[in-house]
C-alpha positions in Angstrom: 13.3 194.4 -93.1 10.5 195.7 -95.4 7.1 193.9 -95.7 7.8 193.2 -99.4 11.1 191.5 -98.5 9.4 189.4 -95.8 6.8 188.3 -98.3 9.5 187.5 -100.8 11.3 185.3 -98.3 8.2 183.4 -97.5 7.3 182.8 -101.2 10.9 181.9 -102.0 11.1 179.4 -99.2 8.0 177.7 -100.5 9.3 177.7 -104.0 12.7 176.3 -103.0 11.0 173.5 -101.2 8.8 172.9 -104.3 11.8 173.0 -106.6 13.7 170.5 -104.4 10.8 168.1 -104.4 10.6 168.4 -108.2 14.3 167.8 -108.6 14.1 164.7 -106.3 11.2 163.4 -108.5 13.4 164.1 -111.5 16.1 161.8 -110.1 13.5 159.2 -109.3 12.3 159.3 -112.9 15.8 158.9 -114.2 16.5 156.0 -111.9 13.3 154.3 -112.8 14.0 154.9 -116.5 17.5 153.4 -116.3 16.3 150.4 -114.2 13.5 149.6 -116.7 15.8 149.8 -119.7 18.2 147.3 -118.0 15.5 144.8 -117.3 14.6 142.2 -120.0 11.2 142.5 -121.7 8.4 140.5 -120.2 7.2 137.4 -122.1 3.5 138.4 -122.0 2.6 139.0 -125.7 -1.0 137.8 -126.5 -2.8 138.7 -129.7 -3.2 142.4 -129.8 -5.2 145.0 -131.9 -3.4 148.3 -132.4 -5.9 151.1 -133.2 -4.4 154.3 -134.7 -6.7 157.2 -135.5 -5.4 159.4 -138.4 -6.2 162.8 -139.9 -4.2 164.4 -142.6 -0.6 163.6 -143.6 1.8 165.4 -141.3 5.5 165.5 -141.0 7.0 162.0 -140.8 3.8 160.3 -141.6 5.3 157.6 -143.9 8.1 156.9 -141.5 5.6 156.5 -138.6 3.4 154.1 -140.6 6.5 152.0 -141.4 7.5 152.0 -137.7 4.1 150.5 -136.8 4.3 148.0 -139.6 7.8 146.9 -138.4 6.9 146.0 -134.8 8.6 143.0 -133.4 5.5 141.2 -132.0 4.2 137.7 -132.6 0.6 138.4 -133.6 -1.1 141.7 -133.9 -3.6 143.6 -136.0 -3.0 147.2 -137.2 -6.2 149.2 -137.6 -5.8 152.6 -139.1 -9.0 154.7 -138.8 -9.9 157.9 -140.6 -13.2 159.9 -140.5 -13.6 160.3 -144.2 -12.4 158.8 -147.5 -11.7 162.4 -148.5 -9.0 162.6 -145.8 -5.5 162.8 -147.3 -4.5 160.1 -144.8 -7.0 157.7 -146.3 -5.4 158.0 -149.7 -1.8 157.6 -148.4 -2.8 154.7 -146.1 -4.8 152.8 -148.8 -1.8 153.0 -151.2 0.7 151.9 -148.6 -1.3 149.0 -147.2 -2.2 147.8 -150.7 1.6 147.7 -151.5 2.6 146.1 -148.2 3.3 142.4 -147.7 2.5 141.9 -144.0 4.8 139.5 -142.2 3.6 136.4 -140.4 1.3 137.3 -137.5 0.5 140.8 -138.8 -2.9 141.8 -140.3 -3.9 145.3 -141.4 -7.2 147.1 -141.8 -8.2 150.6 -142.9 -11.5 151.8 -141.4 -13.6 154.8 -142.3 -15.4 155.9 -139.2 -17.6 158.8 -140.3 -18.5 161.7 -138.1 -20.5 161.8 -134.8 -22.0 164.9 -133.2 -21.3 165.4 -129.6 -18.1 163.5 -129.6 -14.5 164.2 -130.6 -13.4 163.0 -134.0 -10.4 161.1 -132.6 -12.7 159.3 -130.0 -15.2 158.4 -132.7 -12.3 156.9 -134.7 -11.2 154.9 -131.7 -14.6 153.6 -131.0 -15.0 152.5 -134.7 -11.6 150.9 -134.5 -12.5 149.0 -131.4 -15.6 147.6 -133.2 -13.4 146.5 -136.1 -10.9 144.7 -133.9 -10.4 141.0 -134.3 -12.4 139.1 -131.6 -9.3 137.1 -130.9 -7.4 140.2 -129.7 -6.7 139.9 -125.9 -5.1 143.3 -125.7 -6.3 146.6 -127.1 -3.6 149.2 -127.9 -4.2 152.8 -128.8 -1.6 154.9 -130.5 -1.1 158.3 -132.4 0.2 158.5 -135.9 2.3 161.7 -135.2 4.9 159.8 -133.1 7.5 157.3 -134.1 7.6 154.1 -132.0 10.7 151.9 -131.7 10.7 148.4 -133.0 10.1 146.9 -129.6 7.5 149.5 -128.6 4.5 147.1 -128.8 6.2 144.3 -126.8 7.3 146.8 -124.1 3.8 148.3 -123.8 1.9 145.1 -123.6 4.3 143.1 -121.4 3.3 144.8 -118.1 -0.3 143.6 -118.5 1.0 140.2 -117.7 0.7 141.4 -114.1 -2.9 141.1 -113.1 -2.5 144.2 -110.8 -1.9 146.4 -113.9 -5.0 147.5 -115.7 -3.4 150.0 -118.2 0.1 150.3 -119.5 1.1 153.6 -120.9 4.0 155.5 -122.5 4.3 159.2 -123.4 5.5 161.3 -126.2 8.9 162.9 -126.1 9.4 165.9 -128.2 12.8 166.2 -129.8 14.1 169.7 -130.4 13.0 171.1 -133.8 14.7 173.6 -136.0 13.5 176.9 -134.4 13.0 178.5 -131.0 9.3 177.7 -130.7 9.9 174.0 -131.5 12.6 173.8 -128.9 10.4 175.5 -126.3 7.7 173.0 -127.1 10.2 170.2 -126.4 11.1 171.8 -123.0 7.4 172.4 -122.2 6.2 168.9 -123.0 9.0 166.9 -121.4 8.3 168.7 -118.2 4.9 166.9 -118.2 6.5 163.5 -119.3 8.6 163.4 -116.2 5.6 163.6 -113.9 5.1 159.9 -114.7 7.0 157.2 -112.9 7.0 154.3 -110.5 4.0 155.4 -108.4 0.2 155.2 -108.1 -0.8 158.5 -109.7 0.1 157.9 -113.3 -2.3 158.9 -116.1 -2.8 157.2 -119.4 -1.6 158.9 -122.6 -3.6 158.3 -125.8 -0.5 158.0 -128.0 0.7 154.8 -126.3 -1.8 153.0 -124.0 -2.7 149.3 -123.7 -5.5 147.6 -121.8 -6.7 144.0 -121.7 -9.8 143.7 -124.0 -11.7 142.0 -121.2 -11.2 145.0 -118.8 -12.0 147.5 -121.6 -15.3 145.8 -122.2 -16.1 145.3 -118.5 -15.5 148.9 -117.7 -17.6 149.9 -120.8 -15.0 152.4 -121.8 -16.3 152.8 -125.4 -19.9 153.0 -124.5 -19.9 155.0 -121.3 -16.6 156.8 -120.7 -15.9 157.7 -124.4 -19.4 159.1 -124.9 -19.5 162.8 -125.1 -15.8 163.5 -124.8 -12.8 164.6 -126.8 -10.3 163.1 -124.4 -9.7 159.4 -124.8 -6.9 159.2 -122.3 -8.3 161.2 -119.5 -11.6 159.3 -119.9 -9.7 155.9 -119.7 -7.8 157.2 -116.7 -11.0 158.1 -114.9 -12.5 154.7 -115.7 -9.5 152.8 -114.3 -9.4 154.9 -111.2 -13.1 154.4 -110.5 -12.5 150.7 -110.8 -9.5 150.9 -108.4 -7.0 149.8 -111.1 -3.4 150.6 -111.5 -1.8 152.5 -114.5 1.8 151.4 -115.2 4.2 153.8 -116.9 6.6 152.0 -119.2 9.7 154.2 -119.9 10.7 152.1 -122.9 7.5 153.4 -124.6 8.5 157.0 -124.7 7.9 157.7 -128.4 9.8 160.3 -130.4 7.9 163.3 -131.9 9.3 166.3 -133.7 7.4 169.2 -135.2 8.5 172.6 -136.3 6.2 175.3 -135.0 5.6 179.0 -134.8 5.2 180.7 -131.5 1.5 181.3 -132.1 1.0 177.6 -133.0 2.9 176.7 -129.8 0.6 178.7 -127.6 -2.5 177.3 -129.3 -1.2 173.8 -128.8 -0.2 174.3 -125.1 -3.4 176.1 -124.4 -5.4 173.2 -125.8 -3.5 170.7 -123.6 -4.3 172.7 -120.4 -7.9 173.5 -121.4 -8.5 169.7 -121.8 -6.9 169.2 -118.4 -9.1 171.9 -116.8 -12.2 170.2 -118.1 -11.3 166.5 -117.5 -8.9 166.7 -114.5 -9.8 170.0 -112.7 -7.8 169.0 -109.6 -4.6 168.9 -111.7 -5.5 172.3 -113.2 -5.9 173.8 -109.7 -2.6 172.3 -108.5 -0.8 173.5 -111.6 -2.3 177.0 -111.4 -1.2 177.3 -107.7 2.3 176.0 -108.4 3.1 178.2 -111.4 1.5 181.3 -109.8 3.9 180.8 -106.9 6.8 180.7 -109.3 5.9 183.8 -111.3 4.9 185.8 -108.2 8.2 185.0 -106.5 10.2 185.9 -109.6 8.4 189.2 -110.2 8.6 190.3 -106.6 12.3 189.3 -106.4 13.2 191.2 -109.6 11.3 194.2 -108.3 13.3 194.1 -105.1 16.5 194.0 -107.0 15.8 197.2 -108.9 14.1 199.2 -106.1 16.5 201.7 -104.6 15.0 201.2 -101.1 16.3 197.6 -101.0 19.4 197.4 -98.9 22.6 195.7 -100.2 22.3 192.7 -97.9 18.6 192.2 -98.9 19.5 192.6 -102.5 22.2 189.9 -102.2 19.8 187.6 -100.4 17.2 188.1 -103.1 19.7 187.5 -105.9 21.0 184.3 -104.1 17.5 182.9 -103.7 16.5 183.6 -107.3 19.8 182.0 -108.5 19.0 178.8 -106.4 15.5 178.6 -107.8 16.8 178.9 -111.4 19.6 176.4 -110.7 17.1 173.8 -109.4 14.9 174.1 -112.4 17.8 174.0 -114.9 19.1 170.9 -113.1 15.9 169.1 -113.6 16.0 170.1 -117.3 19.5 168.6 -117.4 18.0 165.3 -116.3 15.6 165.4 -119.3 18.6 165.9 -121.6 20.2 162.8 -120.2 17.0 160.8 -120.8 16.8 162.0 -124.4 20.4 161.1 -125.1 20.0 157.6 -123.6 16.6 156.8 -125.1 17.2 158.1 -128.6 20.8 157.2 -129.6 19.8 157.6 -133.2 19.3 161.3 -132.6 22.8 161.8 -131.1 23.7 164.4 -133.7 20.6 166.6 -133.3 20.6 166.2 -129.5 24.3 167.2 -129.4 23.4 170.3 -131.4 20.0 171.3 -129.8 19.4 169.0 -126.8 20.5 171.7 -124.4 17.0 173.2 -124.9 15.6 170.9 -122.2 17.6 172.8 -119.6 18.4 176.1 -121.3 14.7 176.9 -121.8 13.6 175.5 -118.5 13.3 179.0 -116.9 10.8 180.0 -119.6 8.5 177.0 -119.2 6.7 178.2 -116.0 5.8 181.5 -117.6 4.2 179.8 -120.6 2.5 177.3 -118.3 1.0 180.0 -116.1 -0.4 181.7 -119.3 -1.8 178.4 -120.4 -3.4 177.7 -117.0 -4.9 181.2 -116.8 -6.4 180.9 -120.3 -7.9 177.5 -119.3 -9.7 179.2 -116.5 -11.8 181.2 -118.9 -11.8 179.3 -122.2 -13.7 176.2 -123.1 -13.2 176.1 -126.9 -10.4 174.2 -128.6 -9.4 173.5 -132.2 -8.1 170.0 -132.9 -7.0 169.2 -136.5 -9.3 171.8 -138.0 -12.4 170.9 -135.9 -13.5 173.4 -133.3 -15.1 172.1 -130.1 -16.8 173.6 -127.1 -16.1 171.5 -124.0 -19.3 171.9 -122.0 -18.3 169.4 -119.3 -16.3 166.2 -118.8 -19.2 164.3 -120.5 -20.6 166.8 -123.0 -19.0 168.4 -126.0 -20.4 170.4 -128.8 -18.9 170.4 -132.3 -18.9 174.1 -133.5 -17.0 173.7 -136.8 -15.7 170.8 -138.7 -13.1 170.7 -141.4 -13.5 168.2 -144.3 -10.1 166.6 -143.7 
């Protein structure tokens, strides 16, 4: 037995255990998802302010605005926030809101936030939106315009806050497969992150769907203290809640659909940005991810090398091939669980998911390679571009604006 084969066996054993744990967590996510969908919505639905930062008019913009306007909720305020009146989103929103006839219990507002140095544009928008919120709002909800919520999204997101033990309720985006390879790989990549959430105590808030009681938001001084000098609204809120000993509840009914065609270069820029932000604002997660994906890639490369090396004996080659097949099967199986979640949660997408929904498991073997590239880049790079604005992330509480687009 060669040293290389012994090393492979050790790495493969660790990776099989890691993959089995991940698959078990995938089944837990699926069970929790199904259980929550069977339960009736809670009755807690106090007045809420929904703050939505916007920049530019992207794919599905009009449909997403309509989805927010059509929420089934007794009393809420929709606050759309842009940085500048020159932003194309401002023009589109002003025309749409002027033509709308809000139903009973719905109020709308369009806010121009301006720019702030030393802070992310989205965070500045959120802070200005918070200042514009109705004082009667008992719950603050933060959402992204590039995802399409279901009609009961707001009810489902707010209801868990009726439990005094829950400080933040959150959903997550769910990328649907797009029309090309890069878009389908984005869907497989991002849903691997979504299924990290669940019925446990280490959830994180996601900025595209998160709700918090207004009293807690003010008490924790989120806008003044935690959102100062940052580009990450959700990691900052997560940190504030954890410092206060609060609980973050993940609500599966608040998985919101997103779809975006992408080039491979754009995919890498987007995935790199996600992990660079993680590296700065949650370094412990970056270290864990780097170790996990390094183990996967090292095991795969060593195994493939052993398969082609002439010195590898036939029994050893068979053992290597079997272990590699088991590892791939476990990863593909978890991807299959994500396909099941997508079909169950988005029945209106049945046709597209029947055609392209296999990407969640078919492309699962490629995701760790992209992830490792992202985690390695994040170890050396602190600059990101977000909607045309370039930032340098100096620390978790300090950011420098390097270049700003006009919108």
